[in-house]
N, C-alpha and C positions, 0 to 999 in steps of 0.2 A: 400712306400718303406718298404720292409719286412726285418727284422733283426733277426738273431739267435744268442743267447748268451749261451755259454756252461759253465759249472762249474763242479767241482768234481774230476778232475784228480789229480794225485800225484804219490808218490813212495810207493810201497807196496811189501812185501815179497811174494814169491811163496806160494800159498795156501790161501792167504788173499783175501779180498773183497774191492771193491770200488763201489760207485754209482755216475753215471754221470747224469747231468740234462741239459736240453736245453729248453729255453723259446723263443718262437717266438713273435715278436711284429710287428705291422704295419697292412697292408691290407691283412688279412688272409682269404682265401676262406674256407668255412666250410667243404668242402670235400677235404681232402689232405692226404698225407702220410708223416710221420715224421720218422726219423730213424738215425742210426749211421753207419758210415764207418770209416775205419782206414787205416793209411799208416805208414808203418815202413820204416826206412832209406833204400834207394836203391830198394824199392819195390813199386808196383802200389797200388793205393788206392783200398780197397776191402770192400765189404759189410760186416757188422756185423749183424745188425738186423733192421727191419722196422715194422711199424704198421700204418694202415690207421685209419681215424676217425671212421670207422665202426668196428674196432677191429681186422681186419685181420693182422696176423703177419707172418714174414718171417725171418728165422735165417740162418746164414752161418753154415755149418757143424762143423767147428772147435769150435764153441761156444755153440752148442746145449747142453742143460742139465746143462750148467754153467752160462749162461747169460740170463737175463729176461728183455724184453722191456715192458714198460707200458707207458700210457699217461693219462694226465688230459686235456680233450678237453676244459673244461671251463677256464683253465689257459694257454692253448696253450703250454703245456709243455710235453716233452717226457723224460723218465728216462731210464737208462740202469743200472740194477743191475748186477754187475760182481762178481761172486763167483769162488772159486777154481782157482784163477788166476795163469797163467804160464808165465815164462819168454818170451815165444813166443807171448804173448799178448801185449808185449811192442810195443807201436806205438802212433802216434798222432791220436786222435779220433775226427772225425768231425761230427757235426750234419747236417742233410739234411732235407729239406722240399720240397715236390713236390706238386705244386698247379695244381690239375687236371683240373681246369677251363681253364687255359691258357697253360697247359703242360709245365710249367717252374719249374726248381728247384733252390733252394737257399742253400747256405752253410754258416756254422759258421766259426769262425777263428780256431777252434780246441782246444783241451785240451790234454796235454801230460799224458800218462799213462806209468809208468815204473815199471816193475816187476823184482825184484832181485831174484837170485837163492836161 
């Protein structure tokens, strides 16, 4: 059973920074993709950023240049450094892991990020 546990959300003023962390535990295949999605009230869940174990990254356009994803494969942990935060970044952020061996994805419970004007 694979589990994802997120941390690092909170309340911050516009222009500020936050760092999210997500650690996976359980049966983890060595080739996978971890990343972050977010969902604001009344909106669909959307991609923020992802990174594979090989280091390939993908960012949504609204966060390019402000957010940086990184991972520590030895710790099965992915990070999201969020700088220059805007009120429109307010959402619940969910950690995601895709196991390429069985083509299955897993989700964390989410962590709330609120950016005040």
